[in-house]
N, C-alpha and C positions, 0 to 999 in steps of 0.2 A: 285386701284393700291396698297393701303396699305394692303388689304386682300391678294393679290397675293404675296406680299413680305413676309407677315406673314406665309402664307402657304408654300412658298419656304423655309423659315427658319426652320419651323417645319419638313419638309421633310428632309432637310439636317441634322438636329439634329438627327432625327430617324435613318437615314442611317449611320451617323458616329458612333452612339451608337452601332448599329448592327455590324459594322466592328470591333470595339474594343472588343466586346463580343466574336466574332469569333477568334480574335488573342489570347485572354486569354485562351479560351478553347483549342485552338490548341497547346499552350505551354505545358499544362499538358498532352495532348495526347502523347507527346514524351516520357512520363514516363509510358505509359500503360504496357510495358513489365515487369514492377516491380510486377504487380498484380499476386498473387499466394503465395504458401508456398515454402520457400527456406531453405536449411539445409546444414551444414558442420559438418561432424563427424570426430573427431580426438582423439588421446589418451588423450588430455586434457579435452575433453567433447564434447557436442553438441551445436552448434550455430544455432539458427533458427530465421528467419524473416518471418512474415506472413503479406502480403500486401493485402488490399482490397480497392475497389473504393467506397467512400461514396456518391459522386455525380459528376457532370461534372467538378468540379474544386477542389475537395479534395479527397486525398487518406489517409488511415491510416494504421499503421503497429504496431506490437508488435515485439520486438527483445529481445531474451533472450539467455543466455548461461548457460547450465546445466551440472554439473559434478556429476555423480551418482544421488543422490536424492536432491542435493543442487543447488538452483538457485543462481549463482554467479553474474549475471548481468541481469537487466531487464530494458527496456526502452520502452516508447511509442513514436511513430513518427507520425506527421501530415505533409503531403506534400500537400501544397495548392497553388493555383494561387491567389496571392494577387496583384491586379493591373497588371502591366506588368512583375512582378517578380514571379518566382516559388520559394517558401520558404519551407525549411526543418526545422521543429520545433521538437526538441528532448527533452523529459523529462526523465531523468535517476533517478530511485529510489535511494534515499540516496545521491544525488548530487545536488548542487545549490539550497538547501532548497526545493527540489522537484519542482522547477519552470522550465519552458521550456527555452531552448536556441535556438535562431533563427539563421539559416544559409541561407542567400539569395543565389540563384543560380548565378553563374558567367559564366556558359556555359551549354547549353543543346542541345543534338543532339539525333538522333534515337538510338545511341549506348552508349552514355555516359552522365551522369549528374554530375555536379560539384557544390558544395555548400561551401561557405566560410564565416567565421566570424573571422577576424584577432584579435578581442578583447577577444575571448574566451581563457581560459587557455590551454586546450587541449581536443580534436583536434581543429585546426583552419580550416581544410579542410576535407570535406567528399566527396568521389567520388564513384559513382556506374557505373560499366561498364558491358554492356551486352556481354556475351561470346558465343562461339559456344556450341552446344549440351546442350541447356537449362542450361547454367551456368551464374552466376552473380558474379562479384568481387566487394566487398565493401572494400574501403580503407579509413582509417583515417590517417591524417598526420598533421605535424606542428612542433612547437618547444615544447619540453617537458623538463622542468628543464634547459632551456637555450640551449638545443641541438636538432638538427633535428631528428625527429622520424617518423616512419610510420609503419602501420600494415595492412596487406592484408588478406581478408577472402574470399575464393572462395566457393560459395554455389551452389548447384544443385537444380533445381526445382523439387518438389515432386508431 
């Protein structure tokens, strides 16, 4: 009898672990549409984000803004499934002592990903929205110097 109970407990543990693994991998799959090279050209310069899949639970990206020959902004991004939460980790060169800032997801669908960190100075919210015709809109928002602020960047897949 003890052997049967032990076997049943092991089977239940294995099945529940498999289910959790599936849930985790399914969450990051909602972000698959980010994979690729995205660009926005404007008179101010060129904004690029290049996303790649590192494994079943982690994506990485580099984001940079270039004006002429000058790189005005550069950051690295890790999008990872951590437990039950999709987490956006941004490291901006020259900010926060070059340490990453974490933005846990507050919403993820097949069309939109929302990440928030109310304790960060700015932005407190990062949103990616999948658009028509191979477009993506990245929006940063929150309070800047005590006032609501937001910026939108529409990029096209290359």
